[in-house]
N, C-alpha and C positions, 0 to 999 in steps of 0.2 A: 892627696888633696883632691876634692871633687871639683871638676872643672866647670860644671853647670849647675850651681846650687839652685834650689827652689826659690822663685822670686815672690811667692806669696808672703804677705806680712806675717801671717801665722799659719803655716802649712798644717794640713790635717794629717791624721795617721795614715790615711790612704796615700796622700802625696809622698810622705816619707817612705812608705813601703814600696811604692812604685819606683822611686828614684834609687833606693838601695838595691832593689831587685834588678833594675836595669844595669847598675854598675857591677853587680855580681855576675850576671849572665854575660855581659860584654867583656869581662876580664879586667875592668878597672881595678876591682879588688881580686887579686890573684888567688886561685885555689891553694889552700894550705896556709894562707897568711891570716893574721889576726885582723878582724874588722876594726876600724878606728874606734876609739873609746867613745862612750856616750857623751862625754864632755866635748870632745872634738866635733862629733856629729851635730850636737846641739848648736854649737857656734856656727859651723859651716852651713847648716840648713836653716838657721834662724828659727829653730823649732823648740818646743818645750821639751824638757828632759823626759817627762812621762810619755810624751808622744813617741820619741825616739825609742824608748824602752819597750813600748807596746809593739812598735813596728818590728823591732828585732825579735820579739817573742813570736810574732806571726811568721816571719821568715824562717825562724828556727823550726816551727811546726811544719812548714812546707819542705824542710830538708835542705834549704839553701845555706843554712848556717848550722853549726853544731857548737855546743858549749857545755862545759862542766861547771859545777857549782863554784861561784866566786871567781870565775875566769871570763875573760873576754871571748866573744864568739869567734869561731874559725870558719872561714869560707870553705865550702865543700868543692871537691874536684868534680869535673863533668861526670866521671864514672860513678862517684858517690851520689851525685844528684840524680842520675838516672835510676839508681837503685832505691833512692829514698822517695821518689814521687809516687803517690797513691794513684790507683786506677779507678777514678770515680765513675767513668762512663763505660766501663768494660762490658761488652756483650757476652752472652753465654758462648763458650768455646773460643774466647779471645786468644789470639796467638801472638799479638804484637807486644812490644815492650810496654810496661806501665809508665815509662818515663813521660814527664810533662815538658820535655825540651824538644823543640822542632827546629831543624836547621834550614836556613835559606842559603843554598849554594849558588853563588852568583858573583860576577865582577862588580866592583863598587861604583863604576861609572866614571866619566871623564870630567876634567875641570871646566869644560865648556858648558856643561849642563847646569842650568839655573832656573828657578831656585830649588835646590835639592835634586839629587840625581834620581833617575827613574828607579834605580835599585833601592835607594833609601825610601822612596815613596811606596814601593811595593812592600818593603819590610815594615814600614809604619802601618799600612793597611792590614798586613798579615798579623802583626803582633797585637794590634788593637782587637781584632776579631778573636785571636787565640786567647787573649787575656780574659775575655768574658767567660771562657770555659775553663780557666785555671791553667792554661798552657803558656809557655814562654818561648819566643823566637830567639834563635842564635844565628847571627849573620856570619857565614863562612865565606870570607872574601877570597876571590880567585887571584888577587894581585893587583898591582898598579896599572897594568896594561893588558889588553887582549893580545895573546901571543900567537904563535904558530899552532897548527892543529895538534902537533905532538906535545907542545908545551901546555896547551889548554887541556888536553886529555890527561896529562900527568897530574896537573893541579886538581882537576875534577875528581880523578881517581883517588887522590890522597884524601880529599874531603869526604867523599862518599864512603871510603873505607873507615874513616874516623867515626862517622855517624854509626856505622855497623859495630865497630869495636866498642863504642861507648853506649850502645843500646839506646839511641835516641828514639823519641816517640814518633818521629816522622821526618820527611825531607820534602822541601819545595825546591825544585831544581830547574835552572835555566841551562840547557845543554849547549854550550858553545861548540864543543866537539861532539856534535850530534851523531856522528857515524862511528864513534869509538866507545869503549868501555861498556858494551852492551851486556856482557855477562855480569859485570859488577852492578850495573843498573838493575838487572833482573834480580840479583841477590838482595839489593836494597829493598826492592818491591816485595820480596818474600818475607823480609824481616820487619817491615814497617810500612805505613802508608807513604806512597810516593806520588807527588803532584808535579807534573811537568808544566812549565809556563813558557809562553811566547813561541817556541819552536818544537815541533813534534819529533820524537825519536823514531826513525824508520823501523818498521817491523815490530814495534812494541805498542800494545794497546793499553795506555795508561790514562789516568785522570789528567785532564789538560785544561788550562785556562789561557786564553790569548785574545787577540783583537780580530774583529771582522775585517781582515786585511783586504779582501777583494772590494768590499763596500767602501773602505777608506779611499781607495784609488778612484772608484766611480764617483764618490763625492767630490774629490779634488778635481777630477776632469770636468764634472758638471759646473763647478765654480769657475774654472778657467774658461770654459765654453761660454758661460754666462757673461764673462767679461769681454767676449768677442774674439777670443783666441781660436785659431783653427790649426795653426802649425805648432803642435805641442809634442816635444820630444820626451822620452822617458829614460831616465838613468837608473840602471839596475846593476846586478852582478851575477856572474855565472855560478849559482849555487842551487842544488836540488832541494833545498829546504822549503817547507810549506809556506813560510812567511814571504820569501822571495817570489815563489811561483804564484801564490795567490794575489799578490800585489800586481804582478805583471798581467795576470788575467783580468784584473779590474781595469787596468789601463786599456787593454785590447778590447774588452767588452764595451767600455764607454765609447771608444772610437767607432766600433761597428754600429752600436745602437744610435749614435748621433749622425754619422756620416756614411754608413754603409761601406761599400768598396772604394769610395772616393776619399776615405780618411787619410790624413797625413801621418802615416805610421813611421815612427823613427825610434827604435830601441837602441840605446847606447850602453853596452855592457862596460862596466868600469874595470880597469886592470886589477888583477888580484893583489899586486904589491903597490904600496903607495908611491914608491919612487920610480915606478915604470912610466914611460911616456904613454900618452893616450891619443894616438894619431887620428882616430875617427872623430873624437870630440873636437880636436883642433880643426879638422877639415870642415866639420859642420858649422862651427861658429865663424869660419872665414867666408862662408857663403854671403852673398849680397843680402841687403835688408829685406828683400822681397822673396828670399829663398830659405834663409835660416829660420830656425824655430823662433817664435815670438814668446814662447813659454817653455820651461823645462820642469817637469814633474820628477821628483827624486824618490828613490826607495826609502830613504830616511833623512833625518835632519843633518847627520854628519856628511852625507853625500851632497845635500843642498848647500852646506857651507863650503865644501870643496868646489862645487860647480860655480858658486859666486866668486870665489877667488880666481878660478881659471878664466871666467868671463872678464874679470877685471884685468887680468894679464893680457887679454886680447883687446883691451880698450873698450869693452862693453860694460855698461852700468846696469845694476839691478835696482829698481825695476824699469828704468827709463828705456833701455834697449831690449832687455829680456826679463820676463817675469820668472820667478823661481818659487817653487813650493815644495815643502818637505813632508815628512811624516814622523810621528811619535811625540812631538812637542817636548823635546829635551834640550833644544837650543833655541833661545828666544831672539838673539840678535846676531846678524851677520857681521863680518869684519868691517864693512863699510858703515856700520851703525844702523842699518835698516833692519827693522824687525822682520823675522821670518814667518811667513804664513805657513801653516802646517795643519796636519790632522793629529789631534791629541789622543793618546792612549790614556784610559782611566787607571793609572798605575795603582793608586790606593785601593780601588775596587778590585783590580786583578789580585792584589795580595789578600784582600778579604775573601774573595771567591776561592782562592787556593786554600785558605784556612778552612772555609766551609766544607770543601770537598774532603780535606784531610780529616776533619772531625767526623764527617759522615762515615768515612772509611774506618775510623777507630770504633765507632759505635756498631758498625756492621762490616766486619772484614770480608764478608762474602759478597758485598755489593759490587755490581759491575761498574766499569769505568764510565765516567761522564766527561763530556767535552763542552766547555763553556766558552763562547766567543762573544766579546763585549763590543758594543758599537763605538765608533770613533766620533770625535766632535771637531768641527772646523774651528780653527783659531785664526782670525784675520789680523794680520799686521801689515807691514808696508812693502813686502817684496813682490807683490803682484799688482799690475796696473791694467786698467781696462783699455782695450783697443777701439772701443766704440762707445756709444751712449747706452749700451745694454745695461739694465739695472743689475746691481749686485744682489745675489740671491740672499734671502733671509735665512736665519737659523744659525748664524755664526756667532762667535763670542769675541 
């Protein structure tokens, strides 16, 4: 049974093709199983019989289905799909698989994220761009939760090896275990286009799409300073990845540029384990109202939500006592009901840019790696409060 039938009164053949294709590639219709009958699909999709029949014929030509005379179509396995897809854009000397399937290897996101997780939005942007060139995205979920480094490395390795074993046409990869699986990642890059997103893999020169992380923190600091804040703390974590380090540099650069050596520099590294105590944070927020930070800028929205909860446990309200600002725009509302001001990542565009780089590599396997960093956008909600009559800077949404 299709869980999300087309809502058009009379769906077009393209509508039916797209929905059937999505359900085949996502596994709603399992490889090796019969496709539902034309009569069932006509009823569930509220479509005309001839429209369904034409859509099935198109998907059969694409290799997503196979059928024998007078029999219902059979859904193809990933391996059969990889072998069946034609190579329309192959360049002379092409060494990559002709498959039209592209894997997105990534965690699916947390329940706090709304509307739609960052990962879903990246996939939507990627798949829309791929579809224009006849390619199809396949989401390879890393599981319900981000685990330990060892667990993440094992999950990522399993999915990357699957893409190799089934001759996928390319991989878009968010490397949580960025310091592991390097040999396997290199093997993937030799077999198919590999696009890394959000965080770079040390020692590997790959195509990359991410955020202008340093600029994001500079923009956040400029906004807080414009509200009159001078005592601004920064919550981060001790990780050597580019995302963490670049955002820290943005905070420090903004402090130096605005206040010179007199800046109130306070970097608060978060414990590596969620259940660990955080004595430095407790000590800072227990300072008097004229000493503690009036605003806290956080590495990401998850940290901002945690900081707001901890402030509440100390009897401090956001934003009345302390303003809080995050980054990424994956959590809209704090536990106290206040909207979270943040820097938004253009997730759909990240997916589309990853698809563009991947298609570029398919057309020219010898092309050198490109790095694309996209600008952030301020999203103003209620978690920041001015300390003076300084005007709020324009340009936010």
